[in-house]
C-alpha positions as CSV (number, residue, x, y, z in Angstrom):
1,X,0.1,0.0,0.0
2,X,1.5,3.3,-1.2
3,X,1.5,6.3,1.3
4,X,0.1,9.8,0.4
5,X,3.9,11.1,0.6
6,X,5.1,8.5,-1.8
7,X,2.2,8.9,-4.3
8,X,2.8,12.7,-4.3
9,X,6.6,12.2,-4.9
10,X,5.8,9.8,-7.8
11,X,3.3,12.4,-9.3
12,X,5.9,15.1,-9.2
13,X,8.3,13.0,-10.9
14,X,6.0,12.1,-13.6
15,X,5.1,15.8,-14.0
16,X,8.7,16.7,-14.5
17,X,9.5,14.0,-16.9
18,X,6.2,15.1,-19.0
19,X,7.8,18.6,-18.9
20,X,11.1,17.6,-20.4
21,X,9.6,16.4,-23.9
22,X,7.4,19.6,-24.3
23,X,10.5,21.9,-24.0
24,X,12.4,19.8,-26.3
25,X,9.5,19.7,-29.0
26,X,9.1,23.6,-28.8
27,X,13.0,23.8,-29.7
28,X,12.9,21.0,-32.2
29,X,9.7,22.8,-33.9
30,X,11.9,25.8,-34.0
31,X,14.7,24.1,-35.8
32,X,12.3,22.3,-38.3
33,X,12.1,25.5,-40.7
34,X,15.8,24.9,-41.4
35,X,15.0,21.3,-42.5
36,X,13.0,22.8,-45.5
37,X,9.3,21.7,-44.6
38,X,6.5,21.9,-42.1
39,X,7.2,19.1,-39.3
40,X,4.3,17.5,-37.6
41,X,4.5,17.2,-33.9
42,X,5.8,14.0,-32.6
43,X,4.5,13.9,-29.0
44,X,6.0,11.6,-26.3
45,X,4.3,8.4,-27.5
46,X,7.4,7.1,-29.4
47,X,6.4,3.5,-29.5
48,X,2.9,4.3,-30.6
49,X,3.8,7.0,-33.2
50,X,5.3,4.5,-35.7
51,X,3.5,1.3,-34.8
52,X,2.2,1.0,-38.4
53,X,5.6,1.5,-39.9
54,X,7.3,-1.7,-41.3
55,X,10.8,-2.4,-40.4
56,X,12.9,-1.9,-43.6
57,X,16.6,-1.4,-42.5
58,X,18.1,-2.5,-45.7
59,X,18.1,-0.4,-48.8
60,X,16.4,-1.8,-52.0
61,X,18.7,-2.7,-55.0
62,X,16.6,-0.4,-57.4
63,X,15.0,2.3,-55.3
64,X,13.8,4.1,-58.4
65,X,11.5,1.1,-59.2
66,X,8.9,2.2,-56.4
67,X,6.9,5.3,-57.0
68,X,6.2,5.9,-53.3
69,X,9.0,6.3,-50.6
70,X,9.5,3.2,-48.4
71,X,8.2,3.2,-44.9
72,X,10.8,4.1,-42.2
73,X,11.7,1.6,-39.6
74,X,10.3,1.9,-36.1
75,X,12.4,4.1,-33.7
76,X,14.5,2.1,-31.1
77,X,17.4,2.7,-28.8
78,X,20.4,2.5,-30.9
79,X,23.3,2.7,-28.3
80,X,26.2,0.3,-29.2
81,X,24.3,-0.4,-32.5
82,X,27.4,0.3,-35.0
83,X,30.2,1.4,-32.7
84,X,30.6,-0.9,-29.8
85,X,32.4,-0.5,-26.7
86,X,35.8,-1.8,-28.1
87,X,35.5,0.4,-31.3
88,X,34.8,3.4,-29.1
89,X,37.8,2.7,-27.0
90,X,39.9,2.7,-30.1
91,X,38.6,5.9,-31.3
92,X,39.2,7.4,-27.8
93,X,42.9,6.5,-28.0
94,X,43.3,8.4,-31.3
95,X,45.2,11.7,-31.0
96,X,45.0,13.3,-34.3
97,X,42.0,13.7,-36.8
98,X,44.0,11.8,-39.5
99,X,44.4,8.8,-36.9
100,X,40.7,9.0,-36.1
101,X,39.8,9.0,-39.8
102,X,41.9,6.0,-40.5
103,X,40.3,4.0,-37.6
104,X,36.9,5.2,-38.3
105,X,37.2,4.1,-42.1
106,X,38.0,0.5,-40.9
107,X,35.4,0.4,-38.5
108,X,32.8,1.5,-41.1
109,X,34.3,-0.8,-43.8
110,X,34.9,2.0,-46.1
111,X,37.1,0.7,-48.8
112,X,39.2,3.7,-50.2
113,X,37.7,7.1,-49.4
114,X,40.4,8.9,-51.5
115,X,39.1,7.3,-54.7
116,X,35.4,6.6,-53.8
117,X,33.3,9.9,-53.7
118,X,30.6,8.3,-51.6
119,X,33.0,6.7,-49.1
120,X,34.8,10.1,-48.7
121,X,31.6,11.9,-48.1
122,X,30.3,9.1,-45.6
123,X,33.8,9.4,-43.7
124,X,33.6,13.3,-43.5
125,X,30.0,13.0,-42.2
126,X,31.1,10.7,-39.2
127,X,34.4,12.2,-38.6
128,X,32.7,15.7,-38.0
129,X,30.2,14.1,-35.7
130,X,32.8,12.6,-33.6
131,X,34.5,15.9,-33.3
132,X,31.3,17.5,-32.3
133,X,30.7,14.8,-29.8
134,X,34.4,15.5,-28.1
135,X,33.5,19.2,-28.1
136,X,30.4,18.7,-26.2
137,X,32.2,16.1,-23.9
138,X,29.8,13.2,-24.5
139,X,30.5,9.8,-22.9
140,X,31.2,6.7,-24.7
141,X,27.6,5.6,-24.7
142,X,26.3,9.1,-25.9
143,X,28.9,9.2,-28.8
144,X,28.1,5.7,-29.9
145,X,24.2,6.6,-29.8
146,X,24.8,9.9,-31.7
147,X,26.8,8.2,-34.4
148,X,24.1,5.4,-34.7
149,X,21.3,8.0,-34.8
150,X,23.1,9.8,-37.6
151,X,23.7,6.4,-39.5
152,X,20.0,5.4,-39.3
153,X,18.9,8.9,-40.6
154,X,21.3,8.6,-43.5
155,X,19.9,5.2,-44.3
156,X,16.4,6.8,-44.3
157,X,17.5,9.4,-46.6
158,X,19.1,7.3,-49.2
159,X,16.4,4.7,-49.2
160,X,14.7,6.4,-52.0
161,X,15.4,9.1,-54.6
162,X,12.1,10.7,-53.9
163,X,11.8,13.7,-51.6
164,X,11.2,12.4,-48.0
165,X,12.7,15.2,-45.8
166,X,9.5,15.6,-43.6
167,X,9.4,11.9,-42.9
168,X,13.2,11.7,-42.2
169,X,12.8,14.6,-39.8
170,X,9.8,13.0,-38.1
171,X,11.9,9.8,-37.7
172,X,15.0,11.7,-36.4
173,X,12.9,13.5,-33.7
174,X,11.2,10.1,-32.6
175,X,14.7,8.5,-32.3
176,X,16.0,11.4,-30.3
177,X,13.2,11.2,-27.8
178,X,14.1,7.5,-27.7
179,X,17.4,8.6,-25.8
180,X,16.0,11.5,-23.9
181,X,12.9,10.4,-21.9
182,X,13.2,7.5,-19.4
183,X,10.3,5.1,-20.4
184,X,11.8,1.6,-20.5
185,X,11.9,-0.1,-22.5
186,X,10.9,2.1,-25.3
187,X,13.4,4.9,-24.3
188,X,16.2,5.8,-21.9
189,X,17.2,9.1,-20.5
190,X,20.8,8.9,-22.0
191,X,21.1,12.6,-22.9
192,X,20.2,15.5,-21.0
193,X,17.8,18.3,-22.2
194,X,21.0,20.5,-23.2
195,X,22.5,17.7,-24.9
196,X,19.6,17.0,-26.9
197,X,19.1,20.4,-28.0
198,X,22.9,20.8,-29.1
199,X,22.6,17.5,-31.0
200,X,19.3,18.5,-32.7
201,X,20.8,21.8,-33.8
202,X,23.9,20.1,-35.2
203,X,22.0,17.7,-37.1
204,X,19.7,20.2,-38.6
205,X,22.4,22.5,-39.5
206,X,24.8,20.1,-41.1
207,X,22.7,17.0,-42.3
208,X,19.3,18.5,-43.0
209,X,20.6,21.7,-44.5
210,X,22.6,19.8,-47.2
211,X,19.7,16.8,-47.4
212,X,19.2,17.2,-51.2
213,X,23.1,16.9,-51.9
214,X,23.2,13.8,-50.0
215,X,20.2,12.3,-51.7
216,X,21.7,13.4,-55.2
217,X,24.9,11.8,-54.4
218,X,23.8,8.3,-52.9
219,X,20.7,7.7,-54.8
220,X,20.3,7.0,-58.5
221,X,18.8,9.5,-60.9
222,X,15.1,9.1,-61.7
223,X,14.4,9.2,-65.5
224,X,11.0,9.2,-67.2
225,X,10.6,7.0,-70.5
226,X,7.4,8.0,-72.3
227,X,6.2,6.1,-75.3
228,X,3.0,6.3,-77.2
229,X,1.2,3.6,-78.9
230,X,-1.9,4.1,-81.3
231,X,-4.6,1.9,-82.1
232,X,-4.2,-0.3,-85.2
233,X,-0.4,0.5,-85.6
234,X,2.6,-1.4,-84.6
235,X,4.8,-0.2,-81.8
236,X,7.9,1.7,-82.6
237,X,11.2,-0.2,-82.7
238,X,13.6,0.8,-79.9
239,X,17.0,1.7,-80.9
240,X,20.1,0.2,-78.9
241,X,21.9,3.0,-77.0
242,X,25.3,1.5,-77.5
243,X,26.9,0.7,-80.8
244,X,27.8,-2.9,-81.6
245,X,31.3,-4.0,-82.2
246,X,33.0,-3.9,-85.6
247,X,32.5,-7.7,-86.2
248,X,29.0,-7.7,-85.5
249,X,28.5,-4.9,-87.8
250,X,30.4,-6.7,-90.6
251,X,28.4,-9.7,-90.0
252,X,25.2,-7.6,-90.1
253,X,26.3,-5.9,-93.4
254,X,26.4,-9.2,-95.1
255,X,23.1,-10.4,-93.7
256,X,21.2,-7.1,-94.6
257,X,22.4,-7.5,-98.2
258,X,20.3,-10.8,-98.3
259,X,17.3,-9.3,-96.4
260,X,17.1,-6.0,-98.3
261,X,13.8,-7.0,-100.1
262,X,12.1,-7.8,-96.6
263,X,13.5,-4.6,-95.1
264,X,12.1,-2.6,-98.1
265,X,8.6,-4.0,-97.7
266,X,8.7,-3.2,-93.9
267,X,9.6,0.3,-94.6
268,X,6.9,0.6,-97.1
269,X,4.6,-0.6,-94.6
270,X,5.8,1.7,-91.9
271,X,5.5,4.6,-94.2
272,X,2.1,3.5,-95.3
273,X,0.8,3.5,-91.5
274,X,2.5,7.0,-90.8
275,X,0.7,8.3,-93.9
276,X,-2.7,6.9,-92.7
277,X,-2.1,8.2,-89.3
278,X,-1.2,11.7,-90.6
279,X,-4.5,11.6,-92.8
280,X,-6.4,10.6,-89.8
281,X,-4.9,13.5,-87.7
282,X,-5.6,16.0,-90.6
283,X,-9.1,15.0,-91.0
284,X,-9.8,15.2,-87.2
285,X,-8.2,18.7,-87.1
286,X,-10.3,19.9,-90.1
287,X,-13.4,18.6,-88.2
288,X,-12.6,20.2,-85.0
289,X,-11.8,23.5,-86.7
290,X,-14.8,23.5,-88.5
291,X,-17.0,23.0,-85.4
292,X,-15.1,25.6,-83.5
293,X,-15.6,28.1,-86.6
294,X,-19.1,27.3,-86.6
295,X,-19.4,28.2,-82.8
296,X,-17.6,31.3,-83.1
297,X,-19.7,32.4,-86.1
298,X,-23.2,31.5,-84.0
299,X,-21.8,33.7,-81.0
300,X,-20.8,36.6,-83.2
301,X,-24.2,36.6,-85.1
302,X,-26.1,36.6,-81.7
303,X,-24.0,39.4,-80.3
304,X,-24.7,41.4,-83.4
305,X,-28.3,40.7,-83.2
306,X,-28.5,41.9,-79.8
307,X,-26.3,45.1,-80.6
308,X,-28.8,45.9,-83.7
309,X,-31.7,45.5,-81.3
310,X,-30.2,48.0,-78.9
311,X,-29.5,50.4,-81.7
312,X,-33.1,50.3,-83.1
313,X,-34.3,50.9,-79.6
314,X,-32.2,54.1,-79.6
315,X,-33.0,55.3,-82.8
316,X,-36.8,55.6,-82.2
317,X,-37.9,59.1,-81.4
318,X,-38.5,59.8,-77.7
319,X,-42.4,60.3,-76.9
320,X,-43.2,62.2,-74.1
321,X,-45.8,61.3,-71.9
322,X,-49.4,62.9,-72.3
323,X,-49.6,65.9,-69.8
324,X,-52.6,66.8,-67.9
325,X,-54.8,69.6,-69.2
326,X,-53.8,72.6,-67.4
327,X,-57.1,74.3,-67.8
328,X,-59.2,72.3,-65.6
329,X,-62.9,73.0,-65.2
330,X,-63.5,74.5,-61.9
């Protein structure tokens, strides 16, 4: 049985924990204008906010195949997710930036950052994040969680070439709250309020400010191929983009000499079909133009009739009304 004093202390504790996310949410809403879009409020329900989102941690082989952005994974606690305790101790022992970059490239399995543009950008992203964590005097747990949060955000960004900055920002704030509010097993109070605000400002000013550049480098280019087919006509032949080798060209030259009559007949058929299509288009255009011209003439005639009726009404002499006889009989 709980005493009134203990219940009162528990109520004060719950109230103080509820005030923390509200202050953080106001600051994050202020930073959302820099991310390039209106951001919806996330609230404190981290587990129930993305309950319907499917877990999709791996990037598709062809992200451009889907017309809609993939669903983001459910936000979870990401401490020691990518950099474990042994990796953090190795990074902590580094004295220079070059040594830290070498160890970080080995831990992140980056092949050759000097030759690969993507590996170099990834290495710069996480090396600057580690420098920021050292400046803020984060602990090993906090540094590992900050790097994992940035890694998950980067995966959500490059999962699709389509624009998903608002979804990524909502996912970022949800994962951020997983490490700022004590609600086990859904969230822990790993960061303080000032540290959360500093980390949010850093990510907004560095990653979200260059969100489109990261998407341009790490995602394939979306291209639209449009082809039209007409009823009663054969589909057009697609020409290969790359030229064939000289040997294949020589072999085709020999075979084309034998198949010249067939190609001539095919060309004649294609030209006849094109002529039929052109004639059909001309006939339809003439018909539409005739109907449009007839409609315009009818409207002009109606307007002329209205104008002439008004003019005839104005040309008629004005007739004064009959005045009463002044000499009235008394």
